[in-house]
N, C-alpha and C positions, 0 to 999 in steps of 0.2 A: 647462420650456418650455409655455406655455399652447397648447392645440390651436388656439385662435382666432389666435394668432400664427404659425402654421406657414407656412413658406416657399412662395409661390404656385407652384402647378405640381407639389407634392409630394402624395403620399398619406399617411396616417396609419395606422400598425400597433401595436395594442397589444401590450405585452409582460407576460407573467405570470411570476413567479419563485415557486419553493417556498421553505420556511422555511430552507433551506440555501444560498439563493441560486444554485441549480441551475436548469436548464430543464427543463421537462416539458410534458405533452400539451395543446399548442393546435394540434397538427397543423402546418399550412405556416407559422404565426405564431412558430415557436419562435425565440428569440434569448437569448443570455446577458449577464446585466448586466456581467460582467468584461470583454467584449468592447466592450461599448458604452464603457465607460471607457477602454479603451486606444484607442479611435478618437478619442474627444473629448479625451483628454487631461487628464481630471479626473474627480473623483467627484461624480456628481450626486446629488442628494436628491429623494425619499426613499432611505433606505438599501436593502441588498439584500433585506431582508425585507419590502418593500413588495409591493403587488398590482399596480400599473400603472405602466408607465414608456411613454413617448412616443417615437418614433423617425418620421423624415421619410425617405421613399425617394424616388429620381428618378421624374419623372412618366412615364418610359418603361416603369416595371415598375408594372402595375396591383397593386392591393393583395395578391392572391393568386398572381399569375403570378410574382412577384419569386423566389419559391422553387420555382417549377415551371418555371422557364426551362431552358435545355439545359445550364447550368453545374451546377444541383443537382437531381437527380431528387427527385419528389416522395416522401415517406416519412411514416409517421405521426409518427416522431420524427426531428428533424433537429438537428445539432449547431450551436452558435453560429457556430463558424468556418465552416461551409458556408454559412449564410445570409449572413453578413456579407460573405464573399468575393464572392457573387454581386452583392449590393445595392450595396456600397460601391465596388466597382471601377469601376462607372460613375459613381458619385455623386462621387467625388473628383475627377473631370475636370469637372465642372460648375462655373459661376460660383457657385452657390448654396450651394457646400460652405463657403466662408469665411463666409457669412452665417449659415447654420445653426450652424456651430460658434461663432460669437460670441454667439449666443443661449443655448447650452448652457453656462453658466458655474456654478461650485458656488456655494451660497450662502455669505454671509460667515462663517457658523458654520462650515460645512465647511471653507472654505478656511483659516480661522484654526487649525482643528484639524490640518490637514495641513501647515501651514508649521511647526509646533513639533515634528513629529516628525523624530527623528534620520534622516539619509538612508541609514545603514548599519544601520538596524533589522531588515531581512530578510536572514538569512543566505543567502549565494549557494550554489547547488548546481551542481556541474559534473559533467556526465557526458562520460566520454571512450570512444569507440568505434573510433578509428583506432588499431588495435593492441589490445593486451590491456585489457579492459574495466576502467575505473577509475571510482569514484564518490567525489566529495569533497563535504563540506559546511563551507563556512567555511574550506576550506583543508586540513581533516582528512580522511584517507581513511577511507572506511566500507567495512566487509567485509560481503560478502553471500553466503548459500549458493549454491551453483553453479546450482541450478534458478531461484533468484530472479534470479540474474544473466542467466540464459537469457530469463526473462521479460521483463525489461527490455529485452534486445536485440531481443525479438519486437516489443515496442511501438515501438522505435526503427526497426525495419525497416518498420513500417507507414506511416512518414512522415506522421504525423499523422492517419491515419484510425483509427476506432474498430474494435476486434477483439472479436467475440463470444466469450463465454466458453467455448461448446463448441469453437470453433475452436482457442482457446488450449490446452485440454486435449489435443486430438487432435495438435496440432503439437509439444507439449513432452512431455507424459506418455505419448503414443501412443495408438492405436486401442483401447478396451476390447475384451474378448474377444467380447462379444455385440454389438459395434459401437454400443452406444447410451452417451451420456454422460448420467449419471444426476445426480441433486441432490448426491450425495456426491462425484462427481467435481467438480462445479461448485464444492462447498465448498472442495475443495482447491485450486483456482484462486484463489478467493476469499482464502484464507488467505494464499497467496503475494503477491496483490495487497496486502493487509494490510501483510505483511513489506516490500514495495517501497515502499508509501506512507510508512511510518516512516521510510524511509532517504532518499526523494527529497524529500518534502514538509516535512522538519524545517526549521523556522525560515521556511517559506515563507507567504506571504499566505494566509490561509484562503479568501478569496473567489477565489484564482486558483491552486488546486493544479494541479501537475504531472501528476499521474494522475487522470484525472477519469472518472466512471461515467455511462453513458448506457443508454438503453432503445433497442432497435432490433429490427425485425421479421426474423427469418431463418427463421421457420416459422409455424405458425399462432398462436402466442403470442409476445408479446414478450420478450426476454431480455437479460440484462445485457451490456455491452460496454465495453471499457476503452480509453482513447486518452491516449497522453502527449503533451503540448503543451509543450515546452521552448521558449524563445526562443534565439536566436543565441548569447547568451552562456553558455548552460546546455548546450549540445550541440555539441561540437567537430566533428561531422560537418556539422551545419548550417552552422557558422561558416566551415569549409574551403569548401564550395560557394560560399556567398556571396562570400567574399573572392576567389576565382577568377574568379566571373562578373563581379565588380566590376572586377576587373584588367584583364579582356578589353576593357573600355570605356574604359580609362584611358591616359594618355599613358606613355610608356616608363619614365620615371623613378618615377612613382607605382606603375606596374604592378610593377616591381622590389620595392618595398616591401610592397605588398599579397601578391605571391606568394610572397616569402620567408617572410612571416607565415603564410601558408596552409600551405606546405611544413614550416614548423616544429611545426606542429600533428600531422603525419603520423608515426607511431609504428611503423607496421607493418601488416599486412593487416587491413582494418576487419572488425568483428563477428568476431573470432577464434574466439570459442566457438561459433558457430553458423554460421559461414562457408559450411559444407558443406549447410545447410538449405535447401530450396526457397524458404522464406518470404524467406531472407536474400539470395538471389542477385540479384534487381533491384537493390538498393540497393547490394550490393557491387560490382556491374558498373558501376553509375553513379558510385561514388567512385572506381573504378579508372580509370575513362574521364576522370575530372575530375582525377585525379593526372596521368595522362598530358597533358591539356590544360595543367595548370599548368607543367609541366616544359617543354613545348615554348613556351608563351608566354613563360616566363622565358629562355629561350635566345635568343628573337627580341629581346626587350626588352634583355638585356645586350648583344647584338650591335649592336643600333641605337644604343646608348649607346656604343660603341666600346670595350666590354671583353669581347674574346672570350675571355680568360683566366678571367673568371668565369662565362662561358657554357658552357666547354667542360666542367668537370666535370658540370654538369647533363646537358649533351647526352649525355656518355657513359653517364650512370645511366640515362637515357631509352632509348638505343639498346640497353643490356644487357637491358631489359626486353622489347625488340621485336627479337629476333634476326632475323627475316625482313623487316624493313622496310628496304629499300635506302635510302630516303629519309633515315631516321635515322642510318644509318651514313655517308651522304654529307655530312650536316650536321655530324658530328663531324669527318670529314676535312678539310672546308672550314675549320672552327675551328681546328684545329691548324695548318693551313697560315698562318692570319692570326696565330696566337700565335708561331709561329715567325719569321715575317716581322717582328713587332712587336720581338721579343726579339733578333732578329739573331744576334749570336754569344755570347749569354748562354749558360753552361754550368751555372750554379748561381744560384738566388734563393731567398731566404727573407725574409718579412715579420716584423717583429718588433713587434707591434701594442701591446704593453705600454710599449714606449719610442719609439714612433711612428718608427722608422727601418727600413731594410731592407739586406740584404746581396747584393750582386750579384758574382758572378765571370764575367768574360767573356773571351774571346780577341780580341785586338786591338792597337791602338796607343795608348799612352798619351796621345800629343799630338792624337790624333783627338777626344777626349772635351771637346769645346767647350763643353758645357754644364756642366762640372764644374770645381771647383778641382782642383789638382794638387799632390801631395805628392812632393817629389824629395829623396831621400838625399844627402847632402853628406858628405865627410870633415870633420874638426876644423878644418882650415886654411881651407875653403871655397875650395880651388883651382879654377880655372876653364881653364886653359891647356891645350889639346888638341894643341899642335903635336906631329907626330911621335908622338903617342899616349905620350908620356914621363911627363908628370906625371897628366893625365887622360885616358883613352881616349875618342876621338871616338864611338866606339859605345856608351858609358855612357849612362845617362839624364841625367847632368849635362851630358855632351858635346852630346847631342840637344837640351837645353834651350838651350844657348848657340846652336846653328846654327838650330833650327826656331822658336824663339820670340824670340830676340834677334837673329836676323838674323846670325849670326857676331860681332856687335859685342861683344867681350869687356869693353871699357871700360864700355858701357851696363849689362851685368850686374853688373859689379865695384862700379859706383856703387850700383846698387840694393841689393847686399849690404851695403856699407859703411853705407848710410843705415839699414838695418834692424839693422845689428849695434851700433849706437850704444847701444842699451839693454841690451845683453848684456856681461857681465864677463868678459874674456879670462881663460883657465886658464894662459896662459903664452906666452913668446916665444923660439923657437929662434935661435941665433947662425948668421950666414951660414956660418961654416966648417963647423958641424955640418950645415946643410941648405943646401946651396949653390943648390939649384932649388926654385922655387915658392915660396907665401907661407909665412911663418914665424910669424904670429900665431895661436895656439891657442885653441879655444873649447870649453867643456864639452859632454860628450855631453849631447844632449837640447836644444841650442841650436836655437831655431826662428827664422827670418826670414821673415815674409809678403810676398812681392813682389807688387805691385799690376799687374793686367793689366785691360783693359777688361771690367767685369762680373764678375770673378772673381780669384782669388788662386793664386799658385804658393807652396806652404809648402817652403821649403829647410830641411831639419832635418839635424842631425849625428847620424849613427848608427854612425859608425866613425872610426878615428884613423888618420892617415898618418903612417908611420914616416919618419925621415930618408932611409931607402934608398928612399922614394916607393912602398912598398908599404903598401897599407890592411888593416887587420884590425879585427874586431869580435866580440863573441860574443854568446850569448843574453841574458844579463843586460842588455848595453849597447843590444842592440836593443829589448828590453822598455822600458827607461827613455826611449830615444829616440820610441818610439810613444806612450807615456804622455804625454810633454811634447807631442808632435805634436797630439794630440787636444783637449789643454787649449789650445793655441793656435789650433786650428780652432774651437772653440767661441766665442772671442772675435773672431776675424778672418774667419770663413768664410762669413759673408753667408747663411747657412742654405741653402747650395747643396750638392748631392752633391759627395763628395770622390773622387777617382780616384787610387790608389796603385798602383805597380808592386809586383813581388814583392822588396821591398828585402832585401838581404843575400844574394841568390841569385847575385850576380856577383862582382866583384872585392873586396867588402867580406870574403869568405872567413869567413861565419858557419858553423859547422859543424853545420848542421841541414839535414834533407832539405827539399825544395821544399814539401811538404805540412805539414811542422812550421812552416816560415815563414808559411804562410798562416794556419794555425791561431792562431799568436802574434798575427799582425794583426788577426783577427777578434776573438780574446778581449780585446785591450786596447780595441778599438774598442767592443766591447758593455759592458765594464766602464765606461768613461768616459761612455756614452751613458745608463747607468743613473743617473748622479749629476747629468748636465746634458745637455739635448738640444742637439745642435749641427749635425748634418747629417742630412738627410733620407734620405740613401743613401751607404754605403760601396761604392765600385766597385773591386774588385780587378783590374787589367788584366794578363794574361798574354800574352806574346808567343806567337803560335801554334806557333813552334818549339819552345817549351818545354813545350807541353801534353802531349807523350807521356811526358816525365820526371815528371810529377805524378800522384800516386794519387788523383785528384779523389774517388774514392768515399769514401776515408779522411775527407777534409774535409766531405763531404756527411753521413757518419754523425755526425761531432762535431756539426755545425750542426743536423742534424734531432733530436738528442737534447736540444737547449735549449728551455727555455720561451718564452713570448713576451716576457718580459723579456730574454732572451739568457743565462738561467741555466740550469744543470744541477742535477738533484737533488743535494743536499750528499753524499750517501754515494755519488755515481756520478761527481763532478766530476773527481776526481784521475785515476780509470781512463779517463774520457773524453779528458782531456788527454793521457795516456798512449797513446792509441789509436794514434799514430803514432810510439810509443816516444819520447815526449816529455811532460814534467812542467814546466808552467810555474811560474816562480818565485811563491812564495807560495801555491801549489795543490797541495800535496802530497798522495798518494793518502790516503783515509780508512783 
């Protein structure tokens, strides 16, 4: 940009660069070319080895007062970041900013050269200090000696400020015997700086090194100082703080995303290797405070979004770190009450994210699950008569289906069953003299009839046989087969709704299995079916409250928690897990 074309109301400041493209002694007029580039978003000509560059500053800053303001103290040598922070903070808010930027474009030659460069030419460096220190270049871990690692952490702890070489020696090597840091001592620091530069500046743009050398006055003579200037993508602590700060000003849904991303960066106590040093204490304290803020904000955001169950573990973790904070403990109690109120009578829940379904075991009434399909077990004759409890007990699930869903209208239920059974081939028919009471057409174990209700289905499935003596009988193999057929039919006719099922086989079917064994069998067949085809977002096993005392629900929970996100156990443990309640499922013998 020609000085004659400068934006009205701006003062002109000359910028001189040395042959390495770094800043040097022009007193208050010191700026760095690499920061000019980052501000204007392009590479200006001439190149960094040039003598003069032109910048325009806001008219409210006289030529030399810009860096003599309250923001930046006057020194003989100032860093580029200090200068630009003081000058551009005000400049960016002025209408002239866009005009000046539009006039500072790269030449056609420069633009053409840049456009042909591959975007991934620069190898990315990543410095992680939230936990054990880790340095990677291009995704490959770089090992550093312990003292070099501490030197890196000292520069990180400076948070962008330059640290004189004598201070680095005293804080990392210790105070010399005579109290004087000599040239030999400074050489030791410089050797470590060289090691650090080889590690962190590998593949970086030479015009923008991460470790920079400056000259500053800390006595009668200037001395070297070193500054670490990584951007957000290169230093996890900076990214962590910025994500949390951004989240505090965001809507709840966005805040949850940002805060989870930030907390995912946290691997342990920050700056672990130097955490007890005085120089590390301010940054460590700030990061720990930001961690507490992140957890608190995530709890509030999840609660605002109506997810107390997701907010609870974060609130518990936060309260554990603040044992004397009554407000944190109260927040945990409040969330627990909300979760219990939401889950109602749930006694077991497990999400299986790999197959997009969940398991819920709850105490309650099957016929109160109005948001779910129902699975109701029948005998092989699909009997429905409940008079005097001779053929079917009025208290059985089939009997309750007749009374509570079909209003006691046996003819209506029988017609619905006959309609569905048109597609099922009977397995036989009994003679009237052999079976004088009840229905006489038999259907195979595993036969399923979907009965339509408004917005949902009742799946009537055969899981037991009724003898001519009207006694029903079943066994483990029959029950497994009937459940496998049930889940296959739910996949076709289930409307992708939750499916509620009682503890089938626990009553008059006389399956010789313990209640927890029956529950494990239901769960195991359901998960196996869900792995091959998704059919329902939730299996809901509804247990009558009076039966809870007879179920070792902890055995079921132990089985369920051992499964992976696809509902599978490790191959070498599967048989043993299914045996956990003295039960081995068919086809899953112990390894």
